[in-house]
C-alpha positions as CSV (number, residue, x, y, z in Angstrom):
1,E,94.8,115.2,126.1
2,G,93.5,112.6,123.6
3,F,90.2,112.6,121.9
4,P,87.4,110.6,123.6
5,G,85.9,107.6,121.8
6,V,88.6,105.2,120.6
7,V,87.9,101.7,119.3
8,N,90.6,99.2,118.4
9,R,89.7,96.3,116.1
10,Q,91.4,93.1,115.1
11,S,91.3,91.2,111.9
12,P,89.7,87.7,112.0
13,G,92.3,85.1,113.0
14,K,94.6,87.8,114.6
15,P,95.5,87.7,118.3
16,W,93.2,89.8,120.5
17,L,96.0,92.3,121.3
18,H,97.0,92.7,117.6
19,T,95.2,95.9,116.5
20,T,94.8,96.2,112.7
21,W,92.3,99.1,112.6
22,R,91.7,101.9,115.0
23,T,88.8,104.4,114.9
24,T,89.0,107.6,116.9
25,Y,85.6,109.4,117.1
26,L,86.8,113.0,116.9
27,H,83.2,114.4,117.3
28,T,82.6,112.9,120.7
29,N,81.3,115.5,123.2
30,G,81.9,118.3,120.6
31,A,85.7,117.7,120.7
32,F,86.2,118.2,116.9
33,E,84.5,121.6,116.8
34,Q,86.2,122.8,120.0
35,R,89.7,121.6,119.3
36,L,90.0,121.9,115.5
37,P,87.8,124.8,114.4
38,L,90.0,125.8,111.5
39,L,90.0,122.3,110.1
40,G,86.2,122.3,110.5
41,K,85.9,125.5,108.6
42,K,88.1,124.2,105.8
43,L,86.0,121.0,105.5
44,R,82.7,122.9,105.5
45,Q,84.1,125.1,102.7
46,A,85.2,122.1,100.7
47,F,81.9,120.3,100.9
48,A,80.0,123.5,100.2
49,D,82.1,124.0,97.0
50,V,81.5,120.5,95.8
51,D,77.8,120.6,96.6
52,R,77.5,123.9,94.7
53,R,79.2,122.3,91.6
54,E,77.6,118.8,91.8
55,W,74.2,118.7,93.6
56,N,73.1,122.0,95.2
57,L,71.5,120.2,98.1
58,I,72.8,122.4,100.9
59,P,70.4,125.3,100.1
60,T,67.5,123.0,100.6
61,F,68.3,122.5,104.3
62,D,67.8,124.7,107.3
63,P,71.4,126.0,107.9
64,S,71.0,125.3,111.7
65,S,70.5,121.6,110.9
66,L,73.9,121.3,109.1
67,H,76.6,120.0,111.4
68,F,79.3,117.3,111.5
69,R,77.2,114.3,112.5
70,T,80.3,112.2,112.9
71,V,84.1,112.8,112.4
72,E,86.2,109.7,112.5
73,F,89.9,109.2,112.1
74,H,90.7,105.7,110.9
75,E,94.2,104.2,111.2
76,Y,95.0,100.9,109.5
77,W,97.9,98.4,109.9
78,P,98.5,95.3,107.8
79,G,95.4,93.2,107.7
80,G,93.1,96.1,108.8
81,Q,90.0,96.8,106.7
82,L,86.4,97.8,106.6
83,S,85.2,94.4,105.5
84,Q,81.4,95.0,105.3
85,A,80.7,94.8,101.6
86,Q,77.4,96.7,101.9
87,H,78.6,99.4,104.4
88,Y,77.1,102.8,104.0
89,D,76.7,105.9,106.1
90,S,73.1,106.7,106.9
91,G,71.8,110.0,108.3
92,S,74.3,112.2,106.5
93,I,73.8,114.6,103.7
94,I,77.4,114.3,102.6
95,T,80.1,111.7,103.5
96,M,83.6,112.8,102.9
97,D,86.7,110.5,103.0
98,I,90.1,112.2,103.1
99,M,93.3,110.2,102.8
100,L,96.1,111.7,105.0
101,A,98.7,109.2,103.8
102,D,100.9,109.4,100.7
103,P,100.2,106.1,98.8
104,N,103.5,106.3,97.0
105,R,105.4,106.6,100.3
106,D,103.5,105.5,103.3
107,Y,102.1,102.1,102.4
108,K,101.7,99.5,99.6
109,G,98.4,97.9,98.6
110,G,94.9,98.9,99.7
111,D,91.7,99.7,97.8
112,L,88.9,102.2,98.2
113,V,85.7,100.4,97.5
114,T,82.3,102.1,97.3
115,P,78.9,100.4,96.8
116,E,78.1,102.4,93.6
């Protein structure tokens, strides 16, 4: 059974049925924690390790308040993009982006752009 919460988007000028970017909201109804607990554990460990090395913010929070606010799986096709120049994630202590594709094999082009 698929994850709930899927949104298909089209690039400007593309036909309505031509999806160029899909977001699956893996956290909807607790699905991520229920279906992928080992991945959740690995991600928690990764951001705890980076936090300990770089910022040491996590110890300043009540541990019961730390959870995955949102877990999104983005799929892009030619023309797909997050085109908001000033996009940012609010309400999160840490935002983590993980590329699941091999840029030398799976696609050509593309940029990761951050507002910093």
